[in-house]
C-alpha positions in Angstrom: 102.3 18.7 103.4 99.9 15.7 104.1 98.7 14.6 100.9 99.3 11.5 98.5 101.2 14.4 96.0 104.0 14.4 98.6 106.3 11.4 98.0 106.9 11.0 101.8 103.5 11.3 103.2 103.3 7.6 103.7 106.6 6.9 105.2 106.2 9.7 107.6 102.7 8.6 108.5 104.0 4.9 109.1 106.8 5.9 111.3 104.4 8.1 113.3 101.8 5.2 113.6 104.7 2.4 114.0 103.6 0.4 111.3 105.7 -2.0 109.3 105.1 -2.6 105.5 104.1 -6.1 106.0 101.8 -5.0 109.0 100.2 -2.0 106.8 99.5 -3.9 103.8 97.4 -6.6 105.6 95.4 -3.9 107.6 94.8 -2.1 104.5 93.9 -5.2 102.4 96.7 -4.4 99.6 100.2 -6.0 98.5 103.0 -5.5 100.1 105.0 -4.5 96.7 102.1 -1.6 96.5 102.8 -0.2 99.6 106.6 0.0 99.0 105.8 1.7 95.6 103.9 4.2 97.2 106.6 4.5 100.0 109.1 5.1 97.0 107.1 7.9 95.9 104.3 6.4 93.2 101.2 8.5 93.7 98.2 6.1 95.3 94.7 5.7 93.6 92.1 7.7 95.8 90.9 4.1 96.8 94.0 2.5 97.7 95.1 6.2 100.1 91.5 6.1 102.0 92.4 2.3 102.8 96.1 3.3 103.8 94.7 6.2 105.5 92.0 4.4 107.4 94.6 1.5 108.3 97.0 4.2 109.7 94.1 5.5 111.8 93.9 2.6 113.7 97.1 2.6 115.5 96.2 6.4 116.1 93.3 5.4 118.1 93.6 3.8 121.7 92.3 0.3 121.8 88.9 -0.5 122.7 88.2 -3.1 125.4 89.6 -3.9 129.0 91.5 -0.6 130.3 95.1 -1.3 131.5 95.3 -2.0 135.4 96.5 0.9 137.2 98.6 0.8 140.3 95.8 1.7 142.4 93.0 -0.8 141.1 96.0 -3.7 142.2 96.2 -2.1 145.5 92.5 -2.2 146.5 
């Protein structure tokens, strides 16, 4: 189940994205304590859940900017 009523949704999403509590809290603009409470099973408010999902999505998308150098580009 992928919603706020599943007490493990945040743990699973954080593991998938590779986020720690502090990093996620900073990106989402909420406190570390709040992230820890939600990870512990507390249901978040809708606005808090939206912030968390937006922050988690930042790691799901590839980073914008210069593409990584490939071996073909460096050999030329």
